[in-house]
All heavy atoms as TSV, in Angstrom:
chain	resi	resn	atom	element	x	y	z
A	1	MET	N	N	33.782	-13.209	77.169
A	1	MET	CA	C	32.704	-12.290	76.927
A	1	MET	C	C	32.237	-11.647	78.230
A	1	MET	O	O	31.390	-10.780	78.226
A	1	MET	CB	C	31.574	-13.067	76.258
A	1	MET	CG	C	30.641	-12.213	75.514
A	1	MET	SD	S	31.179	-11.929	73.855
A	1	MET	CE	C	29.657	-11.359	73.191
A	2	ASN	N	N	32.804	-12.068	79.322
A	2	ASN	CA	C	32.434	-11.536	80.627
A	2	ASN	C	C	32.880	-10.087	80.805
A	2	ASN	O	O	32.311	-9.354	81.601
A	2	ASN	CB	C	33.035	-12.417	81.723
A	2	ASN	CG	C	32.409	-12.146	83.064
A	2	ASN	OD1	O	31.373	-11.506	83.158
A	2	ASN	ND2	N	33.044	-12.633	84.109
A	3	TYR	N	N	33.891	-9.679	80.076
A	3	TYR	CA	C	34.401	-8.312	80.201
A	3	TYR	C	C	33.412	-7.273	79.689
A	3	TYR	O	O	33.514	-6.099	80.028
A	3	TYR	CB	C	35.740	-8.170	79.483
A	3	TYR	CG	C	35.659	-8.337	77.991
A	3	TYR	CD1	C	35.456	-7.237	77.175
A	3	TYR	CD2	C	35.773	-9.586	77.396
A	3	TYR	CE1	C	35.362	-7.374	75.804
A	3	TYR	CE2	C	35.682	-9.731	76.033
A	3	TYR	CZ	C	35.473	-8.633	75.244
A	3	TYR	OH	O	35.384	-8.762	73.892
A	4	LEU	N	N	32.439	-7.666	78.873
A	4	LEU	CA	C	31.470	-6.714	78.340
A	4	LEU	C	C	30.573	-6.129	79.422
A	4	LEU	O	O	30.010	-5.055	79.246
A	4	LEU	CB	C	30.625	-7.375	77.249
A	4	LEU	CG	C	31.360	-7.682	75.954
A	4	LEU	CD1	C	30.430	-8.407	74.992
A	4	LEU	CD2	C	31.887	-6.421	75.323
A	5	LYS	N	N	30.442	-6.831	80.554
A	5	LYS	CA	C	29.666	-6.295	81.670
A	5	LYS	C	C	30.322	-5.037	82.237
A	5	LYS	O	O	29.640	-4.152	82.728
A	5	LYS	CB	C	29.560	-7.321	82.795
A	5	LYS	CG	C	28.639	-8.460	82.532
A	5	LYS	CD	C	28.578	-9.334	83.761
A	5	LYS	CE	C	27.709	-10.538	83.555
A	5	LYS	NZ	N	27.678	-11.382	84.753
A	6	TYR	N	N	31.620	-4.986	82.168
A	6	TYR	CA	C	32.350	-3.899	82.815
A	6	TYR	C	C	32.753	-2.781	81.857
A	6	TYR	O	O	33.090	-1.693	82.309
A	6	TYR	CB	C	33.592	-4.466	83.510
A	6	TYR	CG	C	33.227	-5.552	84.484
A	6	TYR	CD1	C	33.539	-6.883	84.224
A	6	TYR	CD2	C	32.531	-5.267	85.641
A	6	TYR	CE1	C	33.187	-7.883	85.096
A	6	TYR	CE2	C	32.166	-6.258	86.527
A	6	TYR	CZ	C	32.501	-7.565	86.252
A	6	TYR	OH	O	32.133	-8.553	87.118
A	7	THR	N	N	32.730	-3.031	80.575
A	7	THR	CA	C	33.147	-1.992	79.637
A	7	THR	C	C	32.140	-0.847	79.553
A	7	THR	O	O	32.505	0.254	79.149
A	7	THR	CB	C	33.359	-2.564	78.228
A	7	THR	OG1	O	32.167	-3.214	77.802
A	7	THR	CG2	C	34.521	-3.525	78.201
A	8	GLN	N	N	30.899	-1.094	79.947
A	8	GLN	CA	C	29.920	-0.017	79.916
A	8	GLN	C	C	30.269	1.086	80.912
A	8	GLN	O	O	29.918	2.246	80.704
A	8	GLN	CB	C	28.525	-0.559	80.178
A	8	GLN	CG	C	28.348	-1.174	81.543
A	8	GLN	CD	C	27.015	-1.877	81.676
A	8	GLN	OE1	O	26.185	-1.806	80.785
A	8	GLN	NE2	N	26.822	-2.559	82.780
A	9	TYR	N	N	30.981	0.744	81.959
A	9	TYR	CA	C	31.353	1.750	82.956
A	9	TYR	C	C	32.466	2.671	82.466
A	9	TYR	O	O	32.687	3.731	83.040
A	9	TYR	CB	C	31.739	1.077	84.273
A	9	TYR	CG	C	30.549	0.367	84.882
A	9	TYR	CD1	C	30.440	-1.011	84.846
A	9	TYR	CD2	C	29.521	1.101	85.454
A	9	TYR	CE1	C	29.337	-1.652	85.378
A	9	TYR	CE2	C	28.415	0.473	85.989
A	9	TYR	CZ	C	28.334	-0.902	85.949
A	9	TYR	OH	O	27.232	-1.522	86.464
A	10	VAL	N	N	33.148	2.276	81.411
A	10	VAL	CA	C	34.164	3.146	80.816
A	10	VAL	C	C	33.496	4.406	80.265
A	10	VAL	O	O	34.050	5.504	80.345
A	10	VAL	CB	C	34.945	2.393	79.719
A	10	VAL	CG1	C	35.876	3.320	78.972
A	10	VAL	CG2	C	35.694	1.227	80.320
A	11	TYR	N	N	32.264	4.262	79.756
A	11	TYR	CA	C	31.536	5.422	79.258
A	11	TYR	C	C	31.242	6.416	80.373
A	11	TYR	O	O	31.277	7.628	80.157
A	11	TYR	CB	C	30.238	4.992	78.581
A	11	TYR	CG	C	30.457	4.282	77.276
A	11	TYR	CD1	C	30.145	2.940	77.141
A	11	TYR	CD2	C	30.972	4.952	76.181
A	11	TYR	CE1	C	30.343	2.285	75.944
A	11	TYR	CE2	C	31.177	4.307	74.982
A	11	TYR	CZ	C	30.864	2.973	74.868
A	11	TYR	OH	O	31.066	2.326	73.682
A	12	LEU	N	N	30.939	5.923	81.572
A	12	LEU	CA	C	30.721	6.835	82.698
A	12	LEU	C	C	31.999	7.575	83.065
A	12	LEU	O	O	31.964	8.761	83.409
A	12	LEU	CB	C	30.205	6.071	83.916
A	12	LEU	CG	C	28.730	5.754	83.931
A	12	LEU	CD1	C	28.376	5.027	85.222
A	12	LEU	CD2	C	27.895	6.992	83.781
A	13	ILE	N	N	33.115	6.885	82.992
A	13	ILE	CA	C	34.392	7.530	83.302
A	13	ILE	C	C	34.689	8.624	82.283
A	13	ILE	O	O	35.080	9.745	82.651
A	13	ILE	CB	C	35.525	6.478	83.354
A	13	ILE	CG1	C	35.290	5.535	84.539
A	13	ILE	CG2	C	36.886	7.133	83.434
A	13	ILE	CD1	C	36.177	4.317	84.540
A	14	PHE	N	N	34.473	8.321	80.993
A	14	PHE	CA	C	34.682	9.340	79.965
A	14	PHE	C	C	33.714	10.501	80.141
A	14	PHE	O	O	34.081	11.659	79.951
A	14	PHE	CB	C	34.537	8.752	78.565
A	14	PHE	CG	C	35.748	8.019	78.091
A	14	PHE	CD1	C	35.659	6.694	77.717
A	14	PHE	CD2	C	36.976	8.646	78.018
A	14	PHE	CE1	C	36.765	6.005	77.275
A	14	PHE	CE2	C	38.091	7.978	77.578
A	14	PHE	CZ	C	37.984	6.649	77.208
A	15	GLY	N	N	32.472	10.198	80.496
A	15	GLY	CA	C	31.487	11.255	80.725
A	15	GLY	C	C	31.903	12.176	81.856
A	15	GLY	O	O	31.821	13.401	81.740
A	16	ALA	N	N	32.366	11.600	82.955
A	16	ALA	CA	C	32.813	12.401	84.091
A	16	ALA	C	C	34.026	13.252	83.709
A	16	ALA	O	O	34.120	14.428	84.096
A	16	ALA	CB	C	33.157	11.506	85.272
A	17	PHE	N	N	34.941	12.671	82.935
A	17	PHE	CA	C	36.111	13.429	82.513
A	17	PHE	C	C	35.724	14.619	81.649
A	17	PHE	O	O	36.236	15.730	81.839
A	17	PHE	CB	C	37.090	12.529	81.747
A	17	PHE	CG	C	38.198	13.302	81.109
A	17	PHE	CD1	C	39.232	13.821	81.870
A	17	PHE	CD2	C	38.200	13.531	79.737
A	17	PHE	CE1	C	40.253	14.549	81.285
A	17	PHE	CE2	C	39.207	14.252	79.139
A	17	PHE	CZ	C	40.241	14.762	79.913
A	18	PHE	N	N	34.819	14.412	80.703
A	18	PHE	CA	C	34.451	15.512	79.819
A	18	PHE	C	C	33.589	16.554	80.520
A	18	PHE	O	O	33.622	17.725	80.150
A	18	PHE	CB	C	33.768	14.980	78.562
A	18	PHE	CG	C	34.748	14.452	77.556
A	18	PHE	CD1	C	34.839	13.101	77.301
A	18	PHE	CD2	C	35.590	15.306	76.876
A	18	PHE	CE1	C	35.744	12.601	76.392
A	18	PHE	CE2	C	36.502	14.831	75.956
A	18	PHE	CZ	C	36.578	13.473	75.709
A	19	ILE	N	N	32.833	16.158	81.529
A	19	ILE	CA	C	32.123	17.157	82.332
A	19	ILE	C	C	33.128	18.022	83.087
A	19	ILE	O	O	33.014	19.247	83.126
A	19	ILE	CB	C	31.120	16.479	83.286
A	19	ILE	CG1	C	29.937	15.940	82.486
A	19	ILE	CG2	C	30.639	17.444	84.361
A	19	ILE	CD1	C	28.974	15.101	83.285
A	20	TYR	N	N	34.133	17.381	83.674
A	20	TYR	CA	C	35.187	18.130	84.361
A	20	TYR	C	C	35.917	19.046	83.379
A	20	TYR	O	O	36.178	20.219	83.679
A	20	TYR	CB	C	36.170	17.154	85.008
A	20	TYR	CG	C	37.407	17.823	85.533
A	20	TYR	CD1	C	37.368	18.559	86.718
A	20	TYR	CD2	C	38.617	17.739	84.846
A	20	TYR	CE1	C	38.506	19.183	87.197
A	20	TYR	CE2	C	39.746	18.360	85.319
A	20	TYR	CZ	C	39.688	19.082	86.489
A	20	TYR	OH	O	40.810	19.700	86.958
A	21	ASP	N	N	36.216	18.523	82.204
A	21	ASP	CA	C	36.899	19.312	81.183
A	21	ASP	C	C	36.053	20.514	80.757
A	21	ASP	O	O	36.571	21.610	80.566
A	21	ASP	CB	C	37.214	18.424	79.973
A	21	ASP	CG	C	38.055	19.131	78.944
A	21	ASP	OD1	O	39.054	19.764	79.320
A	21	ASP	OD2	O	37.708	19.033	77.746
A	22	GLY	N	N	34.753	20.306	80.637
A	22	GLY	CA	C	33.863	21.404	80.258
A	22	GLY	C	C	33.824	22.505	81.300
A	22	GLY	O	O	33.839	23.693	80.970
A	23	PHE	N	N	33.772	22.109	82.568
A	23	PHE	CA	C	33.751	23.126	83.624
A	23	PHE	C	C	35.070	23.883	83.721
A	23	PHE	O	O	35.081	25.073	84.041
A	23	PHE	CB	C	33.394	22.509	84.979
A	23	PHE	CG	C	31.926	22.302	85.146
A	23	PHE	CD1	C	31.409	21.035	85.325
A	23	PHE	CD2	C	31.050	23.381	85.124
A	23	PHE	CE1	C	30.049	20.840	85.480
A	23	PHE	CE2	C	29.692	23.197	85.276
A	23	PHE	CZ	C	29.188	21.924	85.451
A	24	THR	N	N	36.180	23.215	83.451
A	24	THR	CA	C	37.453	23.931	83.473
A	24	THR	C	C	37.576	24.879	82.283
A	24	THR	O	O	38.220	25.923	82.378
A	24	THR	CB	C	38.645	22.969	83.491
A	24	THR	OG1	O	38.569	22.106	82.366
A	24	THR	CG2	C	38.675	22.156	84.763
A	25	LYS	N	N	36.950	24.532	81.156
A	25	LYS	CA	C	37.002	25.402	79.981
A	25	LYS	C	C	36.022	26.563	80.065
A	25	LYS	O	O	36.120	27.504	79.278
A	25	LYS	CB	C	36.729	24.599	78.714
A	25	LYS	CG	C	37.882	23.703	78.321
A	25	LYS	CD	C	37.573	22.955	77.041
A	25	LYS	CE	C	38.730	22.068	76.656
A	25	LYS	NZ	N	38.428	21.335	75.413
A	26	LEU	N	N	35.069	26.515	80.988
A	26	LEU	CA	C	34.135	27.635	81.145
A	26	LEU	C	C	34.852	28.913	81.572
A	26	LEU	O	O	34.452	30.010	81.203
A	26	LEU	CB	C	33.051	27.293	82.176
A	26	LEU	CG	C	31.859	26.497	81.685
A	26	LEU	CD1	C	30.955	26.141	82.848
A	26	LEU	CD2	C	31.083	27.250	80.632
A	27	ASN	N	N	35.908	28.771	82.357
A	27	ASN	CA	C	36.654	29.931	82.836
A	27	ASN	C	C	37.673	30.430	81.823
A	27	ASN	O	O	38.180	31.534	81.950
A	27	ASN	CB	C	37.361	29.593	84.148
A	27	ASN	CG	C	36.373	29.306	85.246
A	27	ASN	OD1	O	35.277	29.856	85.259
A	27	ASN	ND2	N	36.748	28.440	86.166
A	28	ASP	N	N	37.988	29.624	80.831
A	28	ASP	CA	C	38.966	29.999	79.811
A	28	ASP	C	C	38.242	30.685	78.651
A	28	ASP	O	O	37.356	30.089	78.040
A	28	ASP	CB	C	39.685	28.743	79.310
A	28	ASP	CG	C	40.815	29.048	78.359
A	28	ASP	OD1	O	41.268	30.206	78.305
A	28	ASP	OD2	O	41.251	28.106	77.668
A	29	PRO	N	N	38.602	31.930	78.322
A	29	PRO	CA	C	37.872	32.632	77.260
A	29	PRO	C	C	38.086	32.044	75.869
A	29	PRO	O	O	37.271	32.232	74.984
A	29	PRO	CB	C	38.414	34.061	77.330
A	29	PRO	CG	C	39.709	33.955	78.032
A	29	PRO	CD	C	39.630	32.757	78.927
A	30	THR	N	N	39.170	31.299	75.661
A	30	THR	CA	C	39.418	30.726	74.342
A	30	THR	C	C	38.952	29.286	74.241
A	30	THR	O	O	39.055	28.683	73.185
A	30	THR	CB	C	40.920	30.782	74.003
A	30	THR	OG1	O	41.630	30.005	74.980
A	30	THR	CG2	C	41.415	32.207	73.984
A	31	GLY	N	N	38.439	28.722	75.337
A	31	GLY	CA	C	38.017	27.323	75.343
A	31	GLY	C	C	36.640	27.128	74.737
A	31	GLY	O	O	35.862	28.062	74.561
A	32	THR	N	N	36.350	25.908	74.383
A	32	THR	CA	C	35.027	25.549	73.853
A	32	THR	C	C	34.398	24.516	74.790
A	32	THR	O	O	34.516	23.310	74.568
A	32	THR	CB	C	35.147	24.966	72.439
A	32	THR	OG1	O	36.042	23.857	72.480
A	32	THR	CG2	C	35.657	25.995	71.449
A	33	PRO	N	N	33.730	24.985	75.841
A	33	PRO	CA	C	33.191	24.029	76.820
A	33	PRO	C	C	31.996	23.246	76.299
A	33	PRO	O	O	31.749	22.137	76.752
A	33	PRO	CB	C	32.792	24.916	77.989
A	33	PRO	CG	C	32.484	26.226	77.364
A	33	PRO	CD	C	33.458	26.355	76.236
A	34	TRP	N	N	31.258	23.784	75.345
A	34	TRP	CA	C	30.026	23.110	74.914
A	34	TRP	C	C	30.322	21.818	74.162
A	34	TRP	O	O	29.532	20.876	74.239
A	34	TRP	CB	C	29.175	24.064	74.084
A	34	TRP	CG	C	28.951	25.325	74.849
A	34	TRP	CD1	C	29.390	26.568	74.526
A	34	TRP	CD2	C	28.291	25.464	76.117
A	34	TRP	NE1	N	29.033	27.470	75.499
A	34	TRP	CE2	C	28.358	26.813	76.491
A	34	TRP	CE3	C	27.669	24.580	76.969
A	34	TRP	CZ2	C	27.820	27.290	77.678
A	34	TRP	CZ3	C	27.124	25.055	78.154
A	34	TRP	CH2	C	27.203	26.396	78.486
A	35	LEU	N	N	31.440	21.779	73.483
A	35	LEU	CA	C	31.821	20.545	72.812
A	35	LEU	C	C	32.105	19.453	73.844
A	35	LEU	O	O	31.702	18.298	73.668
A	35	LEU	CB	C	33.043	20.781	71.922
A	35	LEU	CG	C	33.521	19.580	71.112
A	35	LEU	CD1	C	32.423	19.130	70.154
A	35	LEU	CD2	C	34.776	19.931	70.363
A	36	SER	N	N	32.766	19.817	74.925
A	36	SER	CA	C	33.033	18.843	75.984
A	36	SER	C	C	31.738	18.362	76.627
A	36	SER	O	O	31.583	17.178	76.935
A	36	SER	CB	C	33.938	19.454	77.055
A	36	SER	OG	O	35.200	19.747	76.523
A	37	PHE	N	N	30.789	19.272	76.821
A	37	PHE	CA	C	29.511	18.877	77.412
A	37	PHE	C	C	28.722	17.970	76.466
A	37	PHE	O	O	28.035	17.047	76.915
A	37	PHE	CB	C	28.683	20.103	77.790
A	37	PHE	CG	C	29.223	20.843	78.978
A	37	PHE	CD1	C	29.309	22.223	78.949
A	37	PHE	CD2	C	29.645	20.188	80.107
A	37	PHE	CE1	C	29.796	22.923	80.042
A	37	PHE	CE2	C	30.143	20.857	81.201
A	37	PHE	CZ	C	30.214	22.237	81.168
A	38	MET	N	N	28.814	18.205	75.174
A	38	MET	CA	C	28.117	17.341	74.217
A	38	MET	C	C	28.723	15.940	74.190
A	38	MET	O	O	27.998	14.945	74.136
A	38	MET	CB	C	28.137	17.963	72.825
A	38	MET	CG	C	27.166	19.100	72.664
A	38	MET	SD	S	26.953	19.607	70.969
A	38	MET	CE	C	28.429	20.582	70.711
A	39	VAL	N	N	30.044	15.861	74.243
A	39	VAL	CA	C	30.699	14.552	74.266
A	39	VAL	C	C	30.357	13.823	75.564
A	39	VAL	O	O	30.124	12.611	75.567
A	39	VAL	CB	C	32.226	14.702	74.085
A	39	VAL	CG1	C	32.941	13.384	74.319
A	39	VAL	CG2	C	32.542	15.242	72.707
A	40	ALA	N	N	30.283	14.554	76.670
A	40	ALA	CA	C	29.903	13.945	77.942
A	40	ALA	C	C	28.473	13.420	77.877
A	40	ALA	O	O	28.185	12.319	78.364
A	40	ALA	CB	C	30.051	14.954	79.073
A	41	GLY	N	N	27.583	14.179	77.283
A	41	GLY	CA	C	26.202	13.721	77.137
A	41	GLY	C	C	26.119	12.472	76.276
A	41	GLY	O	O	25.356	11.543	76.582
A	42	LEU	N	N	26.894	12.422	75.216
A	42	LEU	CA	C	26.928	11.245	74.358
A	42	LEU	C	C	27.475	10.032	75.112
A	42	LEU	O	O	26.948	8.923	74.980
A	42	LEU	CB	C	27.774	11.518	73.117
A	42	LEU	CG	C	27.903	10.367	72.130
A	42	LEU	CD1	C	26.554	10.063	71.494
A	42	LEU	CD2	C	28.922	10.718	71.073
A	43	ALA	N	N	28.498	10.238	75.920
A	43	ALA	CA	C	29.085	9.132	76.679
A	43	ALA	C	C	28.094	8.596	77.705
A	43	ALA	O	O	27.973	7.379	77.885
A	43	ALA	CB	C	30.367	9.588	77.371
A	44	ILE	N	N	27.358	9.477	78.352
A	44	ILE	CA	C	26.374	9.029	79.336
A	44	ILE	C	C	25.218	8.306	78.640
A	44	ILE	O	O	24.720	7.286	79.129
A	44	ILE	CB	C	25.901	10.222	80.191
A	44	ILE	CG1	C	27.060	10.697	81.061
A	44	ILE	CG2	C	24.700	9.847	81.046
A	44	ILE	CD1	C	26.808	11.995	81.768
A	45	PHE	N	N	24.800	8.806	77.478
A	45	PHE	CA	C	23.776	8.117	76.700
A	45	PHE	C	C	24.248	6.719	76.317
A	45	PHE	O	O	23.490	5.747	76.405
A	45	PHE	CB	C	23.426	8.923	75.445
A	45	PHE	CG	C	22.613	8.149	74.454
A	45	PHE	CD1	C	21.263	7.939	74.675
A	45	PHE	CD2	C	23.202	7.620	73.320
A	45	PHE	CE1	C	20.508	7.207	73.762
A	45	PHE	CE2	C	22.462	6.899	72.415
A	45	PHE	CZ	C	21.109	6.689	72.628
A	46	MET	N	N	25.495	6.597	75.891
A	46	MET	CA	C	26.031	5.298	75.500
A	46	MET	C	C	26.083	4.337	76.681
A	46	MET	O	O	25.887	3.133	76.518
A	46	MET	CB	C	27.420	5.450	74.880
A	46	MET	CG	C	27.402	6.001	73.483
A	46	MET	SD	S	26.528	4.962	72.322
A	46	MET	CE	C	27.534	3.491	72.340
A	47	PHE	N	N	26.336	4.854	77.895
A	47	PHE	CA	C	26.325	3.999	79.073
A	47	PHE	C	C	24.959	3.369	79.255
A	47	PHE	O	O	24.840	2.155	79.427
A	47	PHE	CB	C	26.700	4.805	80.325
A	47	PHE	CG	C	26.358	4.080	81.600
A	47	PHE	CD1	C	27.113	3.009	82.025
A	47	PHE	CD2	C	25.273	4.467	82.364
A	47	PHE	CE1	C	26.799	2.328	83.193
A	47	PHE	CE2	C	24.955	3.812	83.534
A	47	PHE	CZ	C	25.718	2.734	83.952
A	48	PHE	N	N	23.894	4.177	79.198
A	48	PHE	CA	C	22.559	3.635	79.399
A	48	PHE	C	C	22.141	2.722	78.245
A	48	PHE	O	O	21.461	1.714	78.450
A	48	PHE	CB	C	21.546	4.761	79.593
A	48	PHE	CG	C	21.677	5.425	80.932
A	48	PHE	CD1	C	22.119	6.729	81.033
A	48	PHE	CD2	C	21.375	4.745	82.086
A	48	PHE	CE1	C	22.249	7.339	82.260
A	48	PHE	CE2	C	21.496	5.330	83.321
A	48	PHE	CZ	C	21.934	6.638	83.411
A	49	PHE	N	N	22.549	3.052	77.032
A	49	PHE	CA	C	22.247	2.215	75.879
A	49	PHE	C	C	22.914	0.858	76.006
A	49	PHE	O	O	22.293	-0.187	75.791
A	49	PHE	CB	C	22.692	2.921	74.590
A	49	PHE	CG	C	22.420	2.138	73.351
A	49	PHE	CD1	C	21.148	2.080	72.826
A	49	PHE	CD2	C	23.451	1.461	72.722
A	49	PHE	CE1	C	20.896	1.350	71.670
A	49	PHE	CE2	C	23.205	0.732	71.580
A	49	PHE	CZ	C	21.926	0.673	71.049
A	50	ARG	N	N	24.199	0.865	76.357
A	50	ARG	CA	C	24.924	-0.402	76.494
A	50	ARG	C	C	24.385	-1.236	77.645
A	50	ARG	O	O	24.325	-2.457	77.557
A	50	ARG	CB	C	26.419	-0.142	76.732
A	50	ARG	CG	C	27.179	0.398	75.549
A	50	ARG	CD	C	27.460	-0.674	74.546
A	50	ARG	NE	N	28.180	-1.772	75.143
A	50	ARG	CZ	C	29.404	-2.133	74.812
A	50	ARG	NH1	N	30.044	-1.486	73.881
A	50	ARG	NH2	N	29.974	-3.154	75.404
A	51	ARG	N	N	23.977	-0.579	78.734
A	51	ARG	CA	C	23.438	-1.310	79.872
A	51	ARG	C	C	22.127	-1.995	79.497
A	51	ARG	O	O	21.906	-3.154	79.837
A	51	ARG	CB	C	23.232	-0.366	81.057
A	51	ARG	CG	C	22.820	-1.097	82.319
A	51	ARG	CD	C	22.829	-0.205	83.492
A	51	ARG	NE	N	21.744	0.760	83.378
A	51	ARG	CZ	C	21.331	1.524	84.371
A	51	ARG	NH1	N	21.944	1.467	85.532
A	51	ARG	NH2	N	20.340	2.357	84.200
A	52	LYS	N	N	21.273	-1.282	78.774
A	52	LYS	CA	C	20.007	-1.872	78.342
A	52	LYS	C	C	20.257	-3.031	77.376
A	52	LYS	O	O	19.613	-4.079	77.475
A	52	LYS	CB	C	19.147	-0.802	77.673
A	52	LYS	CG	C	17.796	-1.290	77.260
A	52	LYS	CD	C	16.981	-0.175	76.658
A	52	LYS	CE	C	15.627	-0.688	76.194
A	52	LYS	NZ	N	14.830	0.365	75.582
A	53	PHE	N	N	21.183	-2.857	76.446
A	53	PHE	CA	C	21.500	-3.914	75.491
A	53	PHE	C	C	22.081	-5.129	76.207
A	53	PHE	O	O	21.762	-6.273	75.855
A	53	PHE	CB	C	22.487	-3.391	74.447
A	53	PHE	CG	C	22.847	-4.398	73.409
A	53	PHE	CD1	C	21.957	-4.728	72.402
A	53	PHE	CD2	C	24.083	-5.020	73.442
A	53	PHE	CE1	C	22.293	-5.657	71.438
A	53	PHE	CE2	C	24.425	-5.957	72.489
A	53	PHE	CZ	C	23.527	-6.279	71.487
A	54	ALA	N	N	22.916	-4.925	77.213
A	54	ALA	CA	C	23.513	-6.038	77.950
A	54	ALA	C	C	22.446	-6.808	78.721
A	54	ALA	O	O	22.496	-8.044	78.798
A	54	ALA	CB	C	24.592	-5.524	78.895
A	55	LYS	N	N	21.483	-6.104	79.292
A	55	LYS	CA	C	20.399	-6.791	80.004
A	55	LYS	C	C	19.552	-7.623	79.053
A	55	LYS	O	O	19.146	-8.733	79.387
A	55	LYS	CB	C	19.522	-5.781	80.738
A	55	LYS	CG	C	20.159	-5.238	81.985
A	55	LYS	CD	C	19.231	-4.285	82.701
A	55	LYS	CE	C	19.894	-3.704	83.935
A	55	LYS	NZ	N	19.008	-2.790	84.648
A	56	LYS	N	N	19.276	-7.089	77.867
A	56	LYS	CA	C	18.510	-7.852	76.874
A	56	LYS	C	C	19.269	-9.116	76.469
A	56	LYS	O	O	18.681	-10.186	76.341
A	56	LYS	CB	C	18.236	-7.009	75.636
A	56	LYS	CG	C	17.097	-6.063	75.769
A	56	LYS	CD	C	16.854	-5.385	74.432
A	56	LYS	CE	C	15.692	-4.444	74.487
A	56	LYS	NZ	N	15.462	-3.785	73.180
A	57	ALA	N	N	20.556	-8.992	76.248
A	57	ALA	CA	C	21.360	-10.137	75.835
A	57	ALA	C	C	21.423	-11.171	76.951
A	57	ALA	O	O	21.381	-12.381	76.689
A	57	ALA	CB	C	22.763	-9.684	75.447
A	58	GLU	N	N	21.519	-10.723	78.185
A	58	GLU	CA	C	21.574	-11.656	79.311
A	58	GLU	C	C	20.256	-12.410	79.463
A	58	GLU	O	O	20.257	-13.629	79.703
A	58	GLU	CB	C	21.882	-10.888	80.591
A	58	GLU	CG	C	22.099	-11.770	81.799
A	58	GLU	CD	C	22.491	-10.960	83.008
A	58	GLU	OE1	O	23.254	-9.994	82.852
A	58	GLU	OE2	O	22.025	-11.305	84.105
A	59	GLU	N	N	19.139	-11.717	79.301
A	59	GLU	CA	C	17.836	-12.383	79.383
A	59	GLU	C	C	17.662	-13.379	78.235
A	59	GLU	O	O	17.097	-14.455	78.423
A	59	GLU	CB	C	16.719	-11.357	79.349
A	59	GLU	CG	C	16.606	-10.546	80.605
A	59	GLU	CD	C	15.562	-9.448	80.502
A	59	GLU	OE1	O	14.821	-9.415	79.494
A	59	GLU	OE2	O	15.487	-8.631	81.426
A	60	ARG	N	N	18.142	-13.016	77.064
A	60	ARG	CA	C	18.045	-13.913	75.911
A	60	ARG	C	C	18.883	-15.161	76.141
A	60	ARG	O	O	18.483	-16.266	75.778
A	60	ARG	CB	C	18.501	-13.182	74.663
A	60	ARG	CG	C	18.295	-13.965	73.405
A	60	ARG	CD	C	18.635	-13.172	72.169
A	60	ARG	NE	N	19.922	-12.499	72.321
A	60	ARG	CZ	C	20.154	-11.259	71.902
A	60	ARG	NH1	N	19.216	-10.560	71.312
A	60	ARG	NH2	N	21.352	-10.725	72.056
A	61	ASN	N	N	20.053	-15.013	76.776
A	61	ASN	CA	C	20.908	-16.167	77.045
A	61	ASN	C	C	20.322	-17.065	78.116
A	61	ASN	O	O	20.543	-18.279	78.104
A	61	ASN	CB	C	22.305	-15.721	77.428
A	61	ASN	CG	C	23.074	-15.163	76.253
A	61	ASN	OD1	O	22.756	-15.449	75.101
A	61	ASN	ND2	N	24.067	-14.334	76.531
A	62	LYS	N	N	19.588	-16.487	79.072
A	62	LYS	CA	C	18.974	-17.305	80.115
A	62	LYS	C	C	17.847	-18.155	79.559
A	62	LYS	O	O	17.615	-19.262	80.020
A	62	LYS	CB	C	18.442	-16.402	81.230
A	62	LYS	CG	C	19.502	-15.842	82.126
A	62	LYS	CD	C	18.905	-15.038	83.241
A	62	LYS	CE	C	19.982	-14.452	84.126
A	62	LYS	NZ	N	19.419	-13.629	85.202
A	63	LYS	N	N	17.131	-17.636	78.560
A	63	LYS	CA	C	16.015	-18.380	77.979
A	63	LYS	C	C	16.486	-19.540	77.134
A	63	LYS	O	O	15.797	-20.545	76.980
A	63	LYS	CB	C	15.146	-17.458	77.105
A	63	LYS	CG	C	14.343	-16.492	77.920
A	63	LYS	CD	C	13.481	-15.615	77.016
A	63	LYS	CE	C	12.707	-14.601	77.839
A	63	LYS	NZ	N	11.904	-13.737	76.973
A	64	SER	N	N	17.684	-19.451	76.562
A	64	SER	CA	C	18.183	-20.519	75.692
A	64	SER	C	C	18.679	-21.696	76.479
A	64	SER	O	O	19.123	-21.679	77.525
A	64	SER	CB	C	19.357	-20.040	74.845
A	64	SER	OG	O	19.109	-18.853	74.206
């Protein structure tokens, strides 16, 4: 269960990738950059959500 501490950082990697993808699609007239930016925003939100949930679980385990 120790790997769950590190899986939250995968969301940051996906967020960075989709931000990069969005900026590259801004110059392409047929691209849809806003979808990439929305997915990046969701990935960054999930990072903070998972981090908060992991801290709560860790505090709960320390009390037991």
